[in-house]
All heavy atoms as a GROMACS GRO file, in nm:
protein
  550
    1MET      N    1   6.687   6.852   7.449
    1MET     CA    2   6.672   6.926   7.325
    1MET      C    3   6.656   7.075   7.356
    1MET      O    4   6.584   7.113   7.446
    1MET     CB    5   6.551   6.873   7.248
    1MET     CG    6   6.537   6.931   7.112
    1MET     SD    7   6.416   6.836   7.020
    1MET     CE    8   6.335   6.967   6.938
    2SER      N    9   6.723   7.159   7.281
    2SER     CA   10   6.718   7.302   7.307
    2SER      C   11   6.597   7.366   7.239
    2SER      O   12   6.547   7.318   7.138
    2SER     CB   13   6.846   7.368   7.258
    2SER     OG   14   6.858   7.354   7.119
    3ASP      N   15   6.553   7.477   7.298
    3ASP     CA   16   6.447   7.555   7.238
    3ASP      C   17   6.507   7.644   7.130
    3ASP      O   18   6.620   7.689   7.140
    3ASP     CB   19   6.377   7.641   7.342
    3ASP     CG   20   6.298   7.558   7.441
    3ASP    OD1   21   6.237   7.459   7.399
    3ASP    OD2   22   6.296   7.593   7.560
    4PHE      N   23   6.430   7.669   7.028
    4PHE     CA   24   6.475   7.748   6.914
    4PHE      C   25   6.385   7.868   6.897
    4PHE      O   26   6.264   7.856   6.894
    4PHE     CB   27   6.473   7.659   6.789
    4PHE     CG   28   6.501   7.730   6.659
    4PHE    CD1   29   6.620   7.799   6.640
    4PHE    CD2   30   6.411   7.727   6.556
    4PHE    CE1   31   6.647   7.864   6.521
    4PHE    CE2   32   6.436   7.790   6.435
    4PHE     CZ   33   6.555   7.859   6.418
    5GLU      N   34   6.446   7.986   6.890
    5GLU     CA   35   6.372   8.108   6.864
    5GLU      C   36   6.431   8.172   6.739
    5GLU      O   37   6.553   8.175   6.722
    5GLU     CB   38   6.386   8.205   6.982
    5GLU     CG   39   6.315   8.336   6.961
    5GLU     CD   40   6.339   8.436   7.075
    5GLU    OE1   41   6.389   8.395   7.180
    5GLU    OE2   42   6.310   8.554   7.054
    6CYS      N   43   6.346   8.221   6.653
    6CYS     CA   44   6.393   8.281   6.528
    6CYS      C   45   6.336   8.422   6.516
    6CYS      O   46   6.215   8.442   6.522
    6CYS     CB   47   6.347   8.196   6.410
    6CYS     SG   48   6.407   8.259   6.253
    7ARG      N   49   6.425   8.518   6.498
    7ARG     CA   50   6.386   8.658   6.483
    7ARG      C   51   6.400   8.704   6.337
    7ARG      O   52   6.409   8.823   6.310
    7ARG     CB   53   6.472   8.745   6.573
    7ARG     CG   54   6.455   8.715   6.719
    7ARG     CD   55   6.543   8.803   6.802
    7ARG     NE   56   6.526   8.770   6.943
    7ARG     CZ   57   6.613   8.803   7.037
    7ARG    NH1   58   6.722   8.869   7.005
    7ARG    NH2   59   6.591   8.770   7.163
    8LEU      N   60   6.399   8.609   6.248
    8LEU     CA   61   6.419   8.641   6.107
    8LEU      C   62   6.316   8.738   6.053
    8LEU      O   63   6.350   8.830   5.979
    8LEU     CB   64   6.420   8.512   6.023
    8LEU     CG   65   6.431   8.529   5.873
    8LEU    CD1   66   6.557   8.608   5.836
    8LEU    CD2   67   6.430   8.394   5.804
    9LYS      N   68   6.191   8.720   6.088
    9LYS     CA   69   6.086   8.805   6.033
    9LYS      C   70   6.115   8.952   6.061
    9LYS      O   71   6.102   9.037   5.972
    9LYS     CB   72   5.949   8.765   6.090
    9LYS     CG   73   5.835   8.845   6.031
    9LYS     CD   74   5.702   8.794   6.080
    9LYS     CE   75   5.588   8.870   6.016
    9LYS     NZ   76   5.457   8.816   6.055
   10MET      N   77   6.157   8.984   6.183
   10MET     CA   78   6.187   9.121   6.220
   10MET      C   79   6.300   9.178   6.134
   10MET      O   80   6.288   9.287   6.077
   10MET     CB   81   6.227   9.129   6.368
   10MET     CG   82   6.268   9.268   6.412
   10MET     SD   83   6.327   9.273   6.583
   10MET     CE   84   6.483   9.186   6.569
   11TYR      N   85   6.409   9.101   6.120
   11TYR     CA   86   6.522   9.149   6.040
   11TYR      C   87   6.487   9.158   5.892
   11TYR      O   88   6.531   9.250   5.823
   11TYR     CB   89   6.644   9.061   6.062
   11TYR     CG   90   6.707   9.084   6.198
   11TYR    CD1   91   6.690   8.994   6.301
   11TYR    CD2   92   6.782   9.198   6.223
   11TYR    CE1   93   6.746   9.015   6.426
   11TYR    CE2   94   6.838   9.222   6.347
   11TYR     CZ   95   6.820   9.131   6.448
   11TYR     OH   96   6.875   9.154   6.571
   12ARG      N   97   6.408   9.064   5.842
   12ARG     CA   98   6.365   9.068   5.702
   12ARG      C   99   6.280   9.192   5.677
   12ARG      O  100   6.300   9.264   5.577
   12ARG     CB  101   6.285   8.942   5.668
   12ARG     CG  102   6.227   8.941   5.528
   12ARG     CD  103   6.150   8.815   5.497
   12ARG     NE  104   6.039   8.788   5.586
   12ARG     CZ  105   5.919   8.849   5.581
   12ARG    NH1  106   5.896   8.945   5.492
   12ARG    NH2  107   5.824   8.814   5.664
   13GLN      N  108   6.189   9.223   5.768
   13GLN     CA  109   6.103   9.338   5.751
   13GLN      C  110   6.180   9.470   5.761
   13GLN      O  111   6.147   9.567   5.693
   13GLN     CB  112   5.989   9.335   5.853
   13GLN     CG  113   5.889   9.226   5.822
   13GLN     CD  114   5.779   9.214   5.926
   13GLN    OE1  115   5.799   9.248   6.042
   13GLN    NE2  116   5.665   9.162   5.885
   14LEU      N  117   6.285   9.472   5.846
   14LEU     CA  118   6.369   9.592   5.854
   14LEU      C  119   6.436   9.622   5.721
   14LEU      O  120   6.467   9.738   5.691
   14LEU     CB  121   6.475   9.575   5.964
   14LEU     CG  122   6.425   9.585   6.107
   14LEU    CD1  123   6.535   9.546   6.205
   14LEU    CD2  124   6.374   9.726   6.137
   15LYS      N  125   6.460   9.519   5.640
   15LYS     CA  126   6.520   9.535   5.507
   15LYS      C  127   6.413   9.551   5.399
   15LYS      O  128   6.445   9.556   5.281
   15LYS     CB  129   6.607   9.414   5.472
   15LYS     CG  130   6.730   9.401   5.560
   15LYS     CD  131   6.813   9.525   5.551
   15LYS     CE  132   6.950   9.496   5.503
   15LYS     NZ  133   7.026   9.619   5.485
   16ASN      N  134   6.286   9.559   5.440
   16ASN     CA  135   6.174   9.574   5.346
   16ASN      C  136   6.174   9.464   5.240
   16ASN      O  137   6.155   9.490   5.121
   16ASN     CB  138   6.174   9.712   5.280
   16ASN     CG  139   6.148   9.822   5.379
   16ASN    OD1  140   6.056   9.813   5.459
   16ASN    ND2  141   6.230   9.925   5.377
   17MET      N  142   6.197   9.341   5.285
   17MET     CA  143   6.199   9.226   5.194
   17MET      C  144   6.078   9.138   5.220
   17MET      O  145   6.036   9.121   5.335
   17MET     CB  146   6.325   9.142   5.216
   17MET     CG  147   6.454   9.214   5.186
   17MET     SD  148   6.596   9.107   5.218
   17MET     CE  149   6.589   9.006   5.072
   18THR      N  150   6.026   9.079   5.114
   18THR     CA  151   5.922   8.978   5.129
   18THR      C  152   5.990   8.843   5.154
   18THR      O  153   6.111   8.828   5.132
   18THR     CB  154   5.836   8.967   5.003
   18THR    OG1  155   5.918   8.919   4.895
   18THR    CG2  156   5.772   9.100   4.966
   19GLN      N  157   5.912   8.746   5.198
   19GLN     CA  158   5.964   8.611   5.214
   19GLN      C  159   6.017   8.560   5.080
   19GLN      O  160   6.122   8.496   5.074
   19GLN     CB  161   5.856   8.516   5.267
   19GLN     CG  162   5.820   8.539   5.410
   19GLN     CD  163   5.710   8.446   5.458
   19GLN    OE1  164   5.636   8.388   5.379
   19GLN    NE2  165   5.700   8.433   5.589
   20GLU      N  166   5.946   8.588   4.976
   20GLU     CA  167   5.985   8.544   4.841
   20GLU      C  168   6.118   8.604   4.800
   20GLU      O  169   6.206   8.535   4.746
   20GLU     CB  170   5.876   8.580   4.740
   20GLU     CG  171   5.897   8.524   4.602
   20GLU     CD  172   5.867   8.376   4.590
   20GLU    OE1  173   5.781   8.326   4.664
   20GLU    OE2  174   5.932   8.310   4.507
   21GLN      N  175   6.137   8.732   4.823
   21GLN     CA  176   6.262   8.799   4.787
   21GLN      C  177   6.380   8.740   4.864
   21GLN      O  178   6.486   8.713   4.805
   21GLN     CB  179   6.252   8.949   4.813
   21GLN     CG  180   6.160   9.022   4.718
   21GLN     CD  181   6.130   9.164   4.762
   21GLN    OE1  182   6.125   9.194   4.882
   21GLN    NE2  183   6.109   9.252   4.666
   22LEU      N  184   6.362   8.720   4.993
   22LEU     CA  185   6.469   8.662   5.073
   22LEU      C  186   6.500   8.520   5.026
   22LEU      O  187   6.616   8.482   5.010
   22LEU     CB  188   6.432   8.663   5.222
   22LEU     CG  189   6.535   8.600   5.316
   22LEU    CD1  190   6.671   8.667   5.302
   22LEU    CD2  191   6.485   8.604   5.459
   23ALA      N  192   6.395   8.443   5.004
   23ALA     CA  193   6.414   8.305   4.958
   23ALA      C  194   6.494   8.301   4.828
   23ALA      O  195   6.587   8.221   4.814
   23ALA     CB  196   6.278   8.237   4.940
   24ASN      N  197   6.460   8.387   4.734
   24ASN     CA  198   6.532   8.391   4.606
   24ASN      C  199   6.679   8.428   4.626
   24ASN      O  200   6.767   8.371   4.561
   24ASN     CB  201   6.466   8.490   4.510
   24ASN     CG  202   6.335   8.439   4.455
   24ASN    OD1  203   6.309   8.319   4.453
   24ASN    ND2  204   6.249   8.531   4.414
   25GLN      N  205   6.706   8.520   4.715
   25GLN     CA  206   6.844   8.564   4.736
   25GLN      C  207   6.930   8.457   4.803
   25GLN      O  208   7.051   8.453   4.780
   25GLN     CB  209   6.848   8.693   4.818
   25GLN     CG  210   6.806   8.812   4.736
   25GLN     CD  211   6.852   8.943   4.797
   25GLN    OE1  212   6.925   8.948   4.894
   25GLN    NE2  213   6.808   9.052   4.736
   26VAL      N  214   6.870   8.373   4.888
   26VAL     CA  215   6.950   8.271   4.958
   26VAL      C  216   6.934   8.132   4.896
   26VAL      O  217   6.993   8.036   4.944
   26VAL     CB  218   6.920   8.268   5.110
   26VAL    CG1  219   6.956   8.402   5.173
   26VAL    CG2  220   6.777   8.231   5.139
   27GLY      N  221   6.852   8.120   4.792
   27GLY     CA  222   6.843   7.995   4.717
   27GLY      C  223   6.757   7.887   4.779
   27GLY      O  224   6.788   7.769   4.768
   28VAL      N  225   6.648   7.928   4.846
   28VAL     CA  226   6.553   7.832   4.901
   28VAL      C  227   6.412   7.870   4.857
   28VAL      O  228   6.392   7.972   4.792
   28VAL     CB  229   6.559   7.826   5.057
   28VAL    CG1  230   6.696   7.779   5.103
   28VAL    CG2  231   6.524   7.960   5.119
   29ARG      N  232   6.316   7.787   4.893
   29ARG     CA  233   6.176   7.818   4.861
   29ARG      C  234   6.117   7.909   4.968
   29ARG      O  235   6.164   7.912   5.081
   29ARG     CB  236   6.094   7.689   4.854
   29ARG     CG  237   6.141   7.597   4.744
   29ARG     CD  238   6.065   7.469   4.732
   29ARG     NE  239   5.985   7.434   4.848
   29ARG     CZ  240   5.884   7.349   4.848
   29ARG    NH1  241   5.852   7.287   4.738
   29ARG    NH2  242   5.817   7.323   4.959
   30ARG      N  243   6.015   7.984   4.930
   30ARG     CA  244   5.948   8.074   5.025
   30ARG      C  245   5.898   7.998   5.147
   30ARG      O  246   5.901   8.047   5.259
   30ARG     CB  247   5.831   8.146   4.957
   30ARG     CG  248   5.764   8.249   5.050
   30ARG     CD  249   5.631   8.296   4.998
   30ARG     NE  250   5.535   8.190   4.980
   30ARG     CZ  251   5.463   8.134   5.078
   30ARG    NH1  252   5.476   8.174   5.202
   30ARG    NH2  253   5.377   8.038   5.052
   31GLU      N  254   5.855   7.874   5.126
   31GLU     CA  255   5.804   7.792   5.237
   31GLU      C  256   5.911   7.768   5.342
   31GLU      O  257   5.882   7.759   5.462
   31GLU     CB  258   5.750   7.659   5.185
   31GLU     CG  259   5.621   7.672   5.104
   31GLU     CD  260   5.642   7.714   4.959
   31GLU    OE1  261   5.758   7.728   4.913
   31GLU    OE2  262   5.542   7.737   4.889
   32THR      N  263   6.036   7.760   5.300
   32THR     CA  264   6.146   7.741   5.395
   32THR      C  265   6.159   7.864   5.484
   32THR      O  266   6.175   7.852   5.606
   32THR     CB  267   6.278   7.715   5.320
   32THR    OG1  268   6.262   7.599   5.238
   32THR    CG2  269   6.394   7.696   5.417
   33ILE      N  270   6.150   7.982   5.426
   33ILE     CA  271   6.157   8.106   5.503
   33ILE      C  272   6.038   8.113   5.599
   33ILE      O  273   6.054   8.148   5.716
   33ILE     CB  274   6.160   8.230   5.411
   33ILE    CG1  275   6.280   8.225   5.316
   33ILE    CG2  276   6.158   8.358   5.493
   33ILE    CD1  277   6.416   8.220   5.382
   34MET      N  278   5.921   8.075   5.550
   34MET     CA  279   5.802   8.076   5.635
   34MET      C  280   5.820   7.984   5.755
   34MET      O  281   5.792   8.024   5.869
   34MET     CB  282   5.679   8.032   5.554
   34MET     CG  283   5.550   8.028   5.634
   34MET     SD  284   5.415   7.954   5.540
   34MET     CE  285   5.470   7.785   5.529
   35ARG      N  286   5.873   7.864   5.733
   35ARG     CA  287   5.894   7.769   5.842
   35ARG      C  288   6.002   7.818   5.938
   35ARG      O  289   5.991   7.798   6.059
   35ARG     CB  290   5.929   7.631   5.786
   35ARG     CG  291   5.808   7.565   5.719
   35ARG     CD  292   5.835   7.426   5.671
   35ARG     NE  293   5.864   7.340   5.784
   35ARG     CZ  294   5.950   7.238   5.782
   35ARG    NH1  295   6.016   7.209   5.671
   35ARG    NH2  296   5.972   7.166   5.888
   36LEU      N  297   6.105   7.881   5.886
   36LEU     CA  298   6.207   7.939   5.973
   36LEU      C  299   6.148   8.046   6.063
   36LEU      O  300   6.174   8.048   6.184
   36LEU     CB  301   6.320   8.001   5.890
   36LEU     CG  302   6.424   7.906   5.834
   36LEU    CD1  303   6.511   7.977   5.731
   36LEU    CD2  304   6.510   7.851   5.946
   37GLU      N  305   6.068   8.134   6.006
   37GLU     CA  306   6.008   8.243   6.084
   37GLU      C  307   5.914   8.192   6.192
   37GLU      O  308   5.897   8.257   6.295
   37GLU     CB  309   5.936   8.341   5.992
   37GLU     CG  310   6.032   8.421   5.907
   37GLU     CD  311   5.967   8.524   5.817
   37GLU    OE1  312   5.842   8.528   5.808
   37GLU    OE2  313   6.042   8.601   5.755
   38LYS      N  314   5.855   8.076   6.170
   38LYS     CA  315   5.767   8.016   6.271
   38LYS      C  316   5.845   7.925   6.367
   38LYS      O  317   5.785   7.858   6.450
   38LYS     CB  318   5.657   7.935   6.202
   38LYS     CG  319   5.558   8.020   6.127
   38LYS     CD  320   5.450   7.932   6.067
   38LYS     CE  321   5.345   8.015   5.996
   38LYS     NZ  322   5.238   7.930   5.943
   39ALA      N  323   5.977   7.921   6.352
   39ALA     CA  324   6.065   7.836   6.434
   39ALA      C  325   6.027   7.689   6.422
   39ALA      O  326   6.036   7.613   6.517
   39ALA     CB  327   6.066   7.881   6.579
   40GLN      N  328   5.989   7.648   6.301
   40GLN     CA  329   5.952   7.509   6.274
   40GLN      C  330   6.063   7.435   6.199
   40GLN      O  331   6.048   7.319   6.165
   40GLN     CB  332   5.824   7.503   6.190
   40GLN     CG  333   5.703   7.557   6.260
   40GLN     CD  334   5.581   7.559   6.170
   40GLN    OE1  335   5.591   7.555   6.048
   40GLN    NE2  336   5.464   7.566   6.231
   41TYR      N  337   6.174   7.504   6.174
   41TYR     CA  338   6.281   7.447   6.094
   41TYR      C  339   6.413   7.503   6.142
   41TYR      O  340   6.427   7.625   6.160
   41TYR     CB  341   6.256   7.485   5.947
   41TYR     CG  342   6.361   7.440   5.849
   41TYR    CD1  343   6.374   7.306   5.813
   41TYR    CD2  344   6.447   7.532   5.790
   41TYR    CE1  345   6.469   7.266   5.721
   41TYR    CE2  346   6.542   7.492   5.698
   41TYR     CZ  347   6.554   7.360   5.664
   41TYR     OH  348   6.648   7.320   5.574
   42ASN      N  349   6.512   7.417   6.164
   42ASN     CA  350   6.646   7.461   6.201
   42ASN      C  351   6.729   7.472   6.074
   42ASN      O  352   6.743   7.374   6.001
   42ASN     CB  353   6.712   7.360   6.297
   42ASN     CG  354   6.645   7.358   6.432
   42ASN    OD1  355   6.578   7.451   6.470
   42ASN    ND2  356   6.664   7.249   6.503
   43PRO      N  357   6.789   7.588   6.050
   43PRO     CA  358   6.864   7.606   5.926
   43PRO      C  359   6.999   7.536   5.930
   43PRO      O  360   7.057   7.517   6.036
   43PRO     CB  361   6.883   7.757   5.919
   43PRO     CG  362   6.888   7.798   6.063
   43PRO     CD  363   6.788   7.708   6.132
   44SER      N  364   7.047   7.500   5.814
   44SER     CA  365   7.186   7.453   5.803
   44SER      C  366   7.277   7.572   5.830
   44SER      O  367   7.235   7.689   5.823
   44SER     CB  368   7.213   7.399   5.662
   44SER     OG  369   7.209   7.505   5.568
   45LEU      N  370   7.402   7.544   5.859
   45LEU     CA  371   7.497   7.652   5.884
   45LEU      C  372   7.510   7.741   5.762
   45LEU      O  373   7.511   7.864   5.772
   45LEU     CB  374   7.632   7.595   5.926
   45LEU     CG  375   7.741   7.698   5.954
   45LEU    CD1  376   7.697   7.796   6.062
   45LEU    CD2  377   7.869   7.628   5.994
   46LYS      N  378   7.517   7.681   5.643
   46LYS     CA  379   7.529   7.760   5.520
   46LYS      C  380   7.410   7.851   5.501
   46LYS      O  381   7.425   7.970   5.470
   46LYS     CB  382   7.545   7.669   5.398
   46LYS     CG  383   7.561   7.750   5.269
   46LYS     CD  384   7.560   7.664   5.146
   46LYS     CE  385   7.577   7.741   5.019
   46LYS     NZ  386   7.512   7.868   5.006
   47LEU      N  387   7.289   7.799   5.523
   47LEU     CA  388   7.169   7.881   5.507
   47LEU      C  389   7.167   7.993   5.610
   47LEU      O  390   7.135   8.107   5.579
   47LEU     CB  391   7.043   7.795   5.517
   47LEU     CG  392   6.910   7.871   5.505
   47LEU    CD1  393   6.903   7.952   5.375
   47LEU    CD2  394   6.794   7.773   5.515
   48ALA      N  395   7.203   7.963   5.734
   48ALA     CA  396   7.206   8.065   5.839
   48ALA      C  397   7.304   8.177   5.803
   48ALA      O  398   7.274   8.295   5.820
   48ALA     CB  399   7.243   8.002   5.973
   49ILE      N  400   7.421   8.140   5.750
   49ILE     CA  401   7.520   8.240   5.709
   49ILE      C  402   7.467   8.324   5.593
   49ILE      O  403   7.478   8.447   5.594
   49ILE     CB  404   7.654   8.173   5.672
   49ILE    CG1  405   7.721   8.118   5.798
   49ILE    CG2  406   7.746   8.271   5.599
   49ILE    CD1  407   7.840   8.028   5.771
   50ASP      N  408   7.408   8.258   5.494
   50ASP     CA  409   7.353   8.330   5.379
   50ASP      C  410   7.245   8.429   5.421
   50ASP      O  411   7.241   8.543   5.375
   50ASP     CB  412   7.298   8.233   5.274
   50ASP     CG  413   7.407   8.153   5.203
   50ASP    OD1  414   7.526   8.191   5.213
   50ASP    OD2  415   7.372   8.053   5.138
   51ILE      N  416   7.157   8.385   5.509
   51ILE     CA  417   7.050   8.473   5.559
   51ILE      C  418   7.110   8.589   5.637
   51ILE      O  419   7.071   8.705   5.619
   51ILE     CB  420   6.949   8.393   5.643
   51ILE    CG1  421   6.865   8.303   5.552
   51ILE    CG2  422   6.860   8.488   5.724
   51ILE    CD1  423   6.776   8.205   5.625
   52SER      N  424   7.204   8.559   5.724
   52SER     CA  425   7.268   8.662   5.805
   52SER      C  426   7.331   8.770   5.717
   52SER      O  427   7.315   8.890   5.743
   52SER     CB  428   7.374   8.597   5.894
   52SER     OG  429   7.450   8.694   5.961
   53ARG      N  430   7.400   8.730   5.614
   53ARG     CA  431   7.464   8.826   5.523
   53ARG      C  432   7.360   8.906   5.446
   53ARG      O  433   7.377   9.026   5.424
   53ARG     CB  434   7.556   8.753   5.426
   53ARG     CG  435   7.680   8.700   5.493
   53ARG     CD  436   7.767   8.623   5.397
   53ARG     NE  437   7.889   8.577   5.464
   53ARG     CZ  438   7.968   8.482   5.417
   53ARG    NH1  439   7.941   8.423   5.302
   53ARG    NH2  440   8.076   8.446   5.484
   54THR      N  441   7.253   8.841   5.408
   54THR     CA  442   7.150   8.908   5.327
   54THR      C  443   7.074   9.013   5.408
   54THR      O  444   7.048   9.123   5.358
   54THR     CB  445   7.051   8.805   5.268
   54THR    OG1  446   7.125   8.711   5.189
   54THR    CG2  447   6.945   8.872   5.182
   55VAL      N  448   7.039   8.981   5.532
   55VAL     CA  449   6.965   9.078   5.614
   55VAL      C  450   7.058   9.166   5.697
   55VAL      O  451   7.012   9.253   5.772
   55VAL     CB  452   6.859   9.010   5.704
   55VAL    CG1  453   6.756   8.936   5.621
   55VAL    CG2  454   6.922   8.920   5.808
   56GLU      N  455   7.189   9.141   5.684
   56GLU     CA  456   7.292   9.220   5.752
   56GLU      C  457   7.272   9.224   5.902
   56GLU      O  458   7.269   9.332   5.964
   56GLU     CB  459   7.299   9.361   5.693
   56GLU     CG  460   7.334   9.362   5.546
   56GLU     CD  461   7.333   9.500   5.482
   56GLU    OE1  462   7.267   9.592   5.535
   56GLU    OE2  463   7.397   9.515   5.378
   57ALA      N  464   7.259   9.106   5.961
   57ALA     CA  465   7.245   9.093   6.106
   57ALA      C  466   7.325   8.970   6.151
   57ALA      O  467   7.337   8.874   6.075
   57ALA     CB  468   7.099   9.078   6.144
   58PRO      N  469   7.380   8.973   6.271
   58PRO     CA  470   7.455   8.858   6.321
   58PRO      C  471   7.368   8.733   6.334
   58PRO      O  472   7.253   8.742   6.376
   58PRO     CB  473   7.504   8.903   6.459
   58PRO     CG  474   7.490   9.052   6.460
   58PRO     CD  475   7.378   9.084   6.367
   59ILE      N  476   7.426   8.620   6.301
   59ILE     CA  477   7.354   8.493   6.310
   59ILE      C  478   7.294   8.474   6.449
   59ILE      O  479   7.178   8.435   6.464
   59ILE     CB  480   7.446   8.373   6.277
   59ILE    CG1  481   7.482   8.373   6.129
   59ILE    CG2  482   7.381   8.240   6.314
   59ILE    CD1  483   7.585   8.270   6.091
   60GLU      N  484   7.374   8.504   6.553
   60GLU     CA  485   7.328   8.479   6.690
   60GLU      C  486   7.216   8.574   6.732
   60GLU      O  487   7.149   8.548   6.833
   60GLU     CB  488   7.445   8.486   6.788
   60GLU     CG  489   7.519   8.618   6.791
   60GLU     CD  490   7.631   8.629   6.690
   60GLU    OE1  491   7.647   8.543   6.601
   60GLU    OE2  492   7.705   8.729   6.698
   61GLU      N  493   7.191   8.679   6.655
   61GLU     CA  494   7.076   8.767   6.682
   61GLU      C  495   6.950   8.718   6.609
   61GLU      O  496   6.840   8.750   6.650
   61GLU     CB  497   7.108   8.911   6.639
   61GLU     CG  498   7.214   8.977   6.723
   61GLU     CD  499   7.168   9.001   6.866
   61GLU    OE1  500   7.051   9.038   6.885
   61GLU    OE2  501   7.249   8.982   6.958
   62ILE      N  502   6.970   8.645   6.501
   62ILE     CA  503   6.856   8.595   6.422
   62ILE      C  504   6.808   8.461   6.475
   62ILE      O  505   6.688   8.442   6.494
   62ILE     CB  506   6.897   8.580   6.274
   62ILE    CG1  507   6.943   8.714   6.216
   62ILE    CG2  508   6.779   8.525   6.191
   62ILE    CD1  509   7.008   8.703   6.080
   63PHE      N  510   6.903   8.370   6.497
   63PHE     CA  511   6.869   8.234   6.539
   63PHE      C  512   6.920   8.211   6.681
   63PHE      O  513   7.040   8.218   6.705
   63PHE     CB  514   6.933   8.131   6.444
   63PHE     CG  515   6.896   8.155   6.299
   63PHE    CD1  516   6.987   8.210   6.211
   63PHE    CD2  517   6.770   8.121   6.254
   63PHE    CE1  518   6.954   8.230   6.077
   63PHE    CE2  519   6.735   8.142   6.120
   63PHE     CZ  520   6.827   8.197   6.033
   64ILE      N  521   6.829   8.185   6.771
   64ILE     CA  522   6.866   8.171   6.912
   64ILE      C  523   6.830   8.030   6.960
   64ILE      O  524   6.715   7.988   6.952
   64ILE     CB  525   6.793   8.278   6.997
   64ILE    CG1  526   6.836   8.415   6.947
   64ILE    CG2  527   6.824   8.258   7.145
   64ILE    CD1  528   6.744   8.525   6.983
   65PHE      N  529   6.932   7.960   7.005
   65PHE     CA  530   6.914   7.827   7.062
   65PHE      C  531   6.938   7.834   7.211
   65PHE      O  532   7.039   7.886   7.255
   65PHE     CB  533   7.010   7.726   6.998
   65PHE     CG  534   6.983   7.700   6.853
   65PHE    CD1  535   7.041   7.780   6.755
   65PHE    CD2  536   6.898   7.599   6.814
   65PHE    CE1  537   7.016   7.757   6.621
   65PHE    CE2  538   6.870   7.577   6.680
   65PHE     CZ  539   6.931   7.656   6.584
   66ARG      N  540   6.845   7.781   7.289
   66ARG     CA  541   6.860   7.785   7.435
   66ARG      C  542   6.868   7.645   7.490
   66ARG      O  543   6.823   7.553   7.441
   66ARG     CB  544   6.742   7.855   7.498
   66ARG     CG  545   6.735   7.998   7.451
   66ARG     CD  546   6.612   8.065   7.501
   66ARG     NE  547   6.599   8.180   7.414
   66ARG     CZ  548   6.551   8.295   7.449
   66ARG    NH1  549   6.508   8.313   7.568
   66ARG    NH2  550   6.544   8.393   7.367
   0.00000   0.00000   0.00000
């Protein structure tokens, strides 16, 4: 099983967005964003793409699988 690292919090903060704002824009609950930021949840491809577009950062820079 690969290790998962998530840099979402950094990119979200660079856009001056709250977890709630990001969640609303990508159509999930704030708790999902919280779990992603703690690397407790692996996003679906669609969610990863939506987040990447919203925070304007490459998917492979936000979500890192080793």
